[in-house]
C-alpha positions in Angstrom: 77.8 120.6 86.1 78.7 118.7 89.3 75.0 118.2 90.2 74.5 116.1 87.0 77.2 113.6 87.8 76.0 110.1 88.3 78.2 109.3 91.3 77.4 105.6 91.2 80.1 104.5 93.6 81.4 105.3 97.0 83.9 108.2 97.2 87.5 107.2 96.5 90.8 109.0 96.3 92.2 108.9 92.8 95.0 106.7 94.1 92.4 104.3 95.6 90.6 104.2 92.3 93.7 103.3 90.4 94.6 100.7 93.1 91.2 99.1 92.7 91.7 99.0 88.9 95.2 97.5 89.3 93.9 94.8 91.6 91.1 94.1 89.2 93.7 93.8 86.4 95.9 91.5 88.5 93.0 89.3 89.2 92.9 88.3 85.6 96.3 86.6 86.0 95.0 84.3 88.7 91.9 83.5 86.6 94.0 82.8 83.5 94.4 79.0 83.3 97.7 79.2 81.3 99.3 81.7 83.7 98.0 79.7 86.7 99.5 76.5 85.3 102.9 78.2 84.7 102.9 79.8 88.1 102.3 76.5 89.9 105.0 74.9 87.7 107.5 77.6 88.5 106.9 77.1 92.2 107.3 73.3 92.0 110.3 73.3 89.7 112.2 76.4 90.8 110.9 77.9 94.1 110.9 74.7 96.2 114.5 73.9 95.5 115.5 77.5 96.5 113.5 77.5 99.8 113.5 79.4 102.1 112.5 82.4 100.0 113.6 85.8 101.4 111.0 88.5 102.1 113.5 91.0 100.9 114.5 89.5 97.5 116.7 92.3 96.1 119.9 90.6 97.2 119.1 87.5 95.2 118.4 89.5 92.1 121.6 91.5 92.5 123.6 88.4 93.2 122.1 86.4 90.3 123.0 89.3 87.9 126.6 89.5 89.0 129.5 87.6 87.5 131.6 88.1 90.6 131.8 85.1 93.0 132.3 87.3 96.1 129.1 89.2 95.3 127.2 85.9 94.8 128.6 84.6 98.1 127.7 87.8 99.9 124.0 87.5 98.8 124.1 83.7 99.3 123.2 83.0 95.7 123.3 79.3 94.7 122.5 77.6 91.4 119.0 77.0 92.7 118.7 80.7 93.4 119.8 81.7 89.9 117.3 79.2 88.5 114.5 80.7 90.5 115.3 84.3 89.7 115.7 83.4 86.0 112.3 81.6 86.0 110.5 84.4 87.8 111.9 87.0 85.4 110.9 84.9 82.4 107.4 84.2 83.5 106.8 87.9 84.3 108.2 88.8 80.9 106.0 86.4 79.0 102.8 87.8 80.5 103.6 91.5 80.3 104.1 92.1 84.0 107.2 94.3 83.6 104.8 96.9 82.1 103.6 97.7 85.6 105.5 100.7 86.9 106.9 101.0 90.4 105.7 103.7 92.9 108.1 106.4 93.8 108.9 104.7 97.2 109.6 101.3 95.6 112.0 99.4 97.8 113.2 96.6 95.5 115.4 98.4 93.0 116.8 95.2 91.6 113.5 93.7 90.4 110.4 95.0 88.7 106.9 95.2 90.3 105.8 92.1 88.2 108.8 90.1 89.4 108.0 91.1 93.0 104.4 89.9 92.5 105.5 86.5 91.3 108.0 86.2 94.1 105.5 87.4 96.8 103.0 84.7 95.7 105.7 82.0 95.8 106.9 83.2 99.3 103.3 83.3 100.6 102.6 79.9 99.2 105.7 78.5 100.9 104.7 80.0 104.2 101.2 78.7 104.1 102.3 75.3 102.9 104.4 74.9 106.0 101.2 75.3 108.0 99.3 72.8 105.9 97.4 75.4 103.9 97.2 75.9 100.2 97.5 79.2 98.3 96.2 79.0 94.7 96.9 81.3 91.8 93.7 83.2 92.5 95.6 84.9 95.4 98.2 86.3 93.0 97.0 90.0 93.4 97.6 89.9 97.1 101.2 90.8 96.6 100.1 94.3 95.6 99.6 96.7 98.5 99.2 100.4 98.8 98.6 103.0 101.5 97.7 106.7 101.6 96.5 109.4 103.9 92.8 110.2 103.7 91.7 113.9 103.8 88.9 115.0 106.1 85.5 115.5 104.6 83.1 118.0 106.2 80.1 116.3 107.8 77.0 116.4 105.7 73.8 114.5 104.9 75.6 111.2 104.4 79.1 109.7 104.5 80.2 109.5 100.9 83.0 107.0 101.9 80.4 104.5 103.3 77.1 105.1 101.4 76.5 105.5 97.7 75.0 108.8 96.5 71.9 107.1 95.1 71.2 105.1 98.2 71.5 108.3 100.3 69.0 110.1 98.0 66.5 107.2 98.5 67.0 107.1 102.2 66.4 110.8 103.0 64.0 111.6 100.2 63.9 114.1 97.3 63.3 117.1 99.5 66.8 116.9 100.9 68.5 116.1 97.5 70.3 119.5 97.7 71.9 118.5 101.0 73.0 115.2 99.5 74.5 117.0 96.5 76.3 119.5 98.7 77.9 116.6 100.7 79.1 114.9 97.5 80.5 118.2 96.2 82.3 118.7 99.5 83.9 115.2 99.2 85.0 116.1 95.6 86.5 119.4 96.8 88.5 117.4 99.4 90.0 115.3 96.7 87.7 112.3 96.3 86.3 110.9 93.1 83.3 108.7 92.2 83.8 105.8 89.9 80.9 106.0 87.4 80.5 103.3 84.8 82.1 100.4 86.9 80.9 97.7 84.4 82.7 99.5 81.6 85.8 99.9 83.7 85.9 96.1 84.4 85.4 95.4 80.7 88.2 97.8 79.8 90.5 96.3 82.4 89.8 92.8 80.8 90.7 94.3 77.4 93.9 95.6 78.8 94.8 92.2 80.2 94.1 90.5 76.9 96.2 93.0 75.0 99.2 93.2 77.3 99.3 89.7 78.8 97.8 87.6 76.0 99.0 89.6 73.1 95.5 90.0 71.5 95.2 92.7 68.9 92.5 95.4 69.0 90.7 93.8 66.0 90.6 90.4 67.7 89.2 91.8 71.0 86.6 93.9 69.1 85.4 91.0 67.0 85.1 88.8 70.1 83.4 91.3 72.4 81.6 93.9 70.3 80.1 91.6 67.7 78.7 93.2 64.5 80.5 96.5 63.8 79.1 98.0 60.6 81.0 101.3 61.1 84.3 99.6 61.7 84.8 101.6 64.9 85.1 98.6 67.3 88.9 98.3 67.1 89.4 102.0 67.7 87.0 101.9 70.7 89.1 99.0 72.1 92.4 100.9 71.5 91.1 104.0 73.3 89.9 102.0 76.2 93.2 100.1 76.5 95.1 103.4 76.3 93.0 104.8 79.2 93.6 101.8 81.3 97.3 101.7 80.5 97.6 105.2 82.1 95.5 104.2 85.2 96.7 100.6 85.7 100.1 100.0 84.3 101.3 103.5 85.3 99.4 103.7 88.6 101.0 106.1 91.0 102.8 108.1 88.3 
């Protein structure tokens, strides 16, 4: 029943929840020392010779893929451009970034979401460097953006978008618990969801990263994170968690 839900988070739209999970997933790239090193090397070796980087990179990708000289000239593609596009595509491929699906309104038909994220980081790093500021790999997720319309929620005992359900119960007292529950149910009826089990979600996102970006098998992850497993169910638990996160993170918006 709805009243027995834990509702441990603020109220989110499903798309917001999936965006939160995707950003949490992308944060693992910035925290991965191997990816961070390769990202900085790509910038120094391939991005700097190709500067200035375009905000709309589709032309470079189309030009680099063409064998026609007139097409390359049209998109102002140079050997440095080709080297940059090739390096971005290779780095994204090595770390599983092409697995990220594009939203229906994706603008850059010539490149994948993962390639865009690498390019966006390089472009931002170049812009900030011109102002004497540094952008490190930890900012890699900032290339991912999303937007959506928020439905109205009827006024109630608390604002489910701004105050957690449990905090509201403590604030108003047990005698008004029914009002709190009714407000939460109204938010759910309007299309919002509550993210219960956030620690488990973060763990599952980390497992997804290790499996997709690092190539770790389910057995390896289970042995490292779940310890003793007398029933042998650890790898299957990891597999199911990765499968759930694949739907929510890699296929977000679909």
